[in-house]
C-alpha positions as CSV (number, residue, x, y, z in Angstrom):
1,X,-13.5,7.9,11.7
2,X,-14.6,6.7,8.3
3,X,-16.4,3.4,7.7
4,X,-13.4,2.0,5.9
5,X,-11.0,2.9,8.7
6,X,-13.4,1.1,11.2
7,X,-13.4,-1.9,8.9
8,X,-9.6,-2.1,8.9
9,X,-9.5,-1.6,12.7
10,X,-11.9,-4.6,13.0
11,X,-9.8,-7.0,10.9
12,X,-6.4,-5.8,12.3
13,X,-6.0,-8.9,14.7
14,X,-6.0,-11.4,11.7
15,X,-4.7,-9.1,9.0
16,X,-1.1,-10.4,8.8
17,X,-2.1,-14.1,9.0
18,X,-4.7,-13.6,6.2
19,X,-2.2,-11.8,4.0
20,X,0.1,-14.8,4.2
21,X,-2.7,-17.3,3.5
22,X,-4.4,-15.4,0.7
23,X,-1.2,-14.7,-1.2
24,X,0.4,-18.0,-0.3
25,X,3.3,-16.0,1.3
26,X,4.2,-14.3,-2.0
27,X,3.3,-10.9,-0.6
28,X,6.6,-10.9,1.3
29,X,8.6,-11.1,-1.9
30,X,6.5,-8.3,-3.4
31,X,7.2,-6.0,-0.4
32,X,10.9,-6.6,-0.7
33,X,10.8,-5.6,-4.4
34,X,9.0,-2.4,-3.4
35,X,11.6,-1.4,-0.8
36,X,14.5,-2.3,-3.2
37,X,12.9,0.1,-5.8
38,X,13.6,3.1,-3.5
39,X,17.4,2.5,-3.7
40,X,19.8,2.8,-0.8
41,X,17.9,3.8,2.3
42,X,20.6,4.1,5.1
43,X,20.0,7.4,7.0
44,X,17.1,8.5,4.8
45,X,13.7,9.6,5.9
46,X,11.1,7.3,4.4
47,X,7.3,7.7,4.6
48,X,5.1,4.6,4.6
49,X,1.7,5.7,3.5
50,X,-1.3,3.4,4.3
51,X,1.2,1.6,6.4
52,X,-1.2,-0.9,7.9
53,X,0.5,-3.3,10.2
54,X,4.0,-2.0,9.3
55,X,5.5,-4.8,7.2
56,X,7.0,-2.3,4.7
57,X,8.1,0.0,7.5
58,X,10.0,-2.9,9.1
59,X,11.8,-3.7,5.9
60,X,12.8,-0.1,5.4
61,X,14.0,0.2,9.0
62,X,16.2,-2.9,8.5
63,X,17.8,-1.1,5.6
64,X,18.8,1.8,7.9
65,X,16.0,4.2,7.1
66,X,14.3,6.5,9.5
67,X,10.6,5.6,8.9
68,X,7.4,7.5,9.6
69,X,4.3,5.3,9.2
70,X,0.9,6.8,8.4
71,X,-2.5,5.1,8.4
72,X,-6.0,6.1,9.1
73,X,-6.8,2.9,11.1
74,X,-5.1,3.2,14.5
75,X,-5.6,-0.4,15.4
76,X,-3.6,-1.5,12.4
77,X,-0.7,0.7,13.4
78,X,-0.9,-0.5,17.0
79,X,-1.0,-4.1,15.8
80,X,2.4,-3.6,14.0
81,X,4.1,-1.4,16.6
82,X,6.3,-4.2,17.9
83,X,7.8,-4.8,14.5
84,X,9.8,-1.6,14.7
85,X,12.7,-0.7,16.9
86,X,11.7,2.9,16.9
87,X,8.0,3.5,16.0
88,X,7.1,6.8,14.5
89,X,3.4,6.2,14.0
90,X,0.9,8.8,12.8
91,X,-2.8,8.2,12.6
92,X,-3.9,10.5,9.7
93,X,-5.7,10.8,6.5
94,X,-3.4,10.1,3.5
95,X,-5.1,12.9,1.6
96,X,-4.2,15.4,4.3
97,X,-0.9,14.4,5.9
98,X,0.5,16.6,8.7
99,X,4.0,17.0,7.1
100,X,5.8,19.9,5.5
101,X,6.4,20.1,1.8
102,X,9.5,18.1,0.7
103,X,10.0,16.4,4.1
104,X,10.9,12.9,2.9
105,X,13.6,11.2,0.8
106,X,11.3,8.5,-0.4
107,X,7.9,7.0,0.2
108,X,5.9,3.7,-0.2
109,X,2.2,2.9,-0.4
110,X,1.5,-0.8,-0.1
111,X,-2.0,-2.1,-0.9
112,X,-3.6,1.2,0.1
113,X,-3.9,3.5,-2.9
114,X,-7.1,1.8,-4.1
115,X,-8.7,2.3,-0.6
116,X,-8.4,6.1,-0.8
117,X,-11.6,7.9,-1.8
118,X,-9.5,9.9,-4.4
119,X,-6.3,8.0,-5.4
120,X,-5.2,10.9,-7.7
121,X,-5.4,13.3,-4.8
122,X,-3.5,10.8,-2.6
123,X,-0.7,10.7,-5.2
124,X,-0.6,14.5,-5.3
125,X,-0.3,14.6,-1.5
126,X,2.6,12.0,-1.6
127,X,4.3,14.2,-4.2
128,X,3.9,17.2,-1.9
129,X,5.7,15.7,1.0
130,X,8.6,14.3,-1.1
131,X,11.8,16.1,-1.9
132,X,12.6,16.7,-5.6
133,X,14.0,13.5,-7.1
134,X,12.8,11.3,-4.2
135,X,11.1,8.0,-5.3
136,X,7.7,6.7,-4.6
137,X,6.9,3.0,-4.9
138,X,3.3,2.0,-5.1
139,X,2.5,-1.7,-4.6
140,X,-1.1,-2.8,-5.2
141,X,-3.6,-5.0,-6.9
142,X,-4.7,-3.2,-10.0
143,X,-7.7,-4.0,-12.3
144,X,-6.4,-6.8,-14.6
145,X,-7.2,-7.2,-18.3
146,X,-8.0,-10.1,-20.6
147,X,-7.8,-13.7,-19.3
148,X,-6.2,-12.6,-16.1
149,X,-9.2,-10.5,-15.2
150,X,-11.5,-13.6,-15.4
151,X,-9.2,-15.6,-13.2
152,X,-8.7,-12.9,-10.7
153,X,-12.4,-12.0,-10.6
154,X,-13.2,-15.6,-9.6
155,X,-10.5,-15.7,-7.0
156,X,-11.6,-12.3,-5.6
157,X,-15.3,-13.1,-5.5
158,X,-15.2,-16.6,-4.2
159,X,-12.0,-17.5,-2.4
160,X,-11.1,-14.2,-0.8
161,X,-14.4,-13.6,1.0
162,X,-14.8,-17.2,1.9
163,X,-11.4,-17.6,3.5
164,X,-11.1,-14.0,4.8
165,X,-14.6,-14.2,6.4
166,X,-13.9,-17.6,8.0
167,X,-10.6,-16.5,9.6
168,X,-11.5,-12.9,10.5
169,X,-15.2,-13.3,11.3
170,X,-16.0,-10.4,8.9
171,X,-16.9,-11.6,5.5
172,X,-18.2,-8.2,4.5
173,X,-14.7,-6.7,4.9
174,X,-13.2,-9.2,2.5
175,X,-16.1,-8.8,0.1
176,X,-15.2,-5.1,0.1
177,X,-11.4,-5.8,-0.4
178,X,-12.1,-8.1,-3.3
179,X,-14.5,-5.7,-5.0
180,X,-12.1,-2.8,-4.5
181,X,-9.7,-4.4,-6.9
182,X,-12.3,-4.7,-9.7
183,X,-13.2,-1.0,-9.2
184,X,-9.7,0.2,-9.2
185,X,-7.5,1.6,-12.0
186,X,-5.5,-0.5,-14.4
187,X,-1.7,-0.3,-14.2
188,X,-1.7,2.0,-17.2
189,X,-4.3,4.3,-15.7
190,X,-2.4,4.4,-12.4
191,X,0.8,5.3,-14.2
192,X,-1.0,8.2,-15.9
193,X,-2.3,9.3,-12.5
194,X,1.3,9.3,-11.2
195,X,2.5,11.4,-14.0
196,X,-0.4,13.9,-13.6
197,X,0.5,14.1,-9.9
198,X,4.0,15.3,-10.7
199,X,6.1,12.1,-10.9
200,X,8.7,11.6,-13.6
201,X,10.3,8.5,-15.0
202,X,7.3,6.4,-14.0
203,X,7.6,2.7,-14.7
204,X,5.7,-0.4,-13.7
205,X,6.5,-4.1,-13.1
206,X,3.9,-6.8,-13.1
207,X,4.4,-9.3,-10.3
208,X,3.5,-13.0,-10.3
209,X,1.8,-13.1,-13.7
210,X,0.2,-9.7,-13.1
211,X,-1.5,-10.6,-9.9
212,X,0.0,-7.5,-8.4
213,X,2.1,-4.6,-9.8
214,X,4.8,-2.2,-8.6
215,X,4.8,1.3,-9.8
216,X,7.7,3.6,-9.3
217,X,8.2,7.3,-10.0
218,X,10.4,10.2,-9.0
219,X,9.1,13.5,-7.6
220,X,9.6,16.4,-10.0
């Protein structure tokens, strides 16, 4: 198991509560936007990559999708198991998923792309397992620009580690999560990665004044 997977296993018990606190509950709205971007889901096979505690998986299942949830941190998946009526949980590396080419009608990756050691390779792997024309929705915190970068940097470096550390008991984990945003791609760079991975009609939407963003593309 990688050190990052161990870190997420360690913060799994408080992960959901801290998401609500650190985002002031706005993350729920962002997740609904990501699911809606996939279009009608009834009866479709949807892959939730970097599924964490299964919030996106639950929303997809409520829309009638047949969901497969993948994450490298087993404790995160187990923490969310009760959210699904029928749990199809796979503990696996997002860069080497155990699925056949073209297996899924759609996919999501929520707040996980920036934690992959090679995000471009992760996008290529997601493209591999999607059927032609299937949509991918990527929801994440991307590296901001301009004034937003100053504000977000202060928030990430001060507030996130302080509150996350106090509630989870692991300040180092939330130091890492905050720093991962500043090291990650910009929205424009991430869109370019999606196109290079084989996604067409890519588009992005900034959420809540650019705090987060939603990227959508269609498998070629």
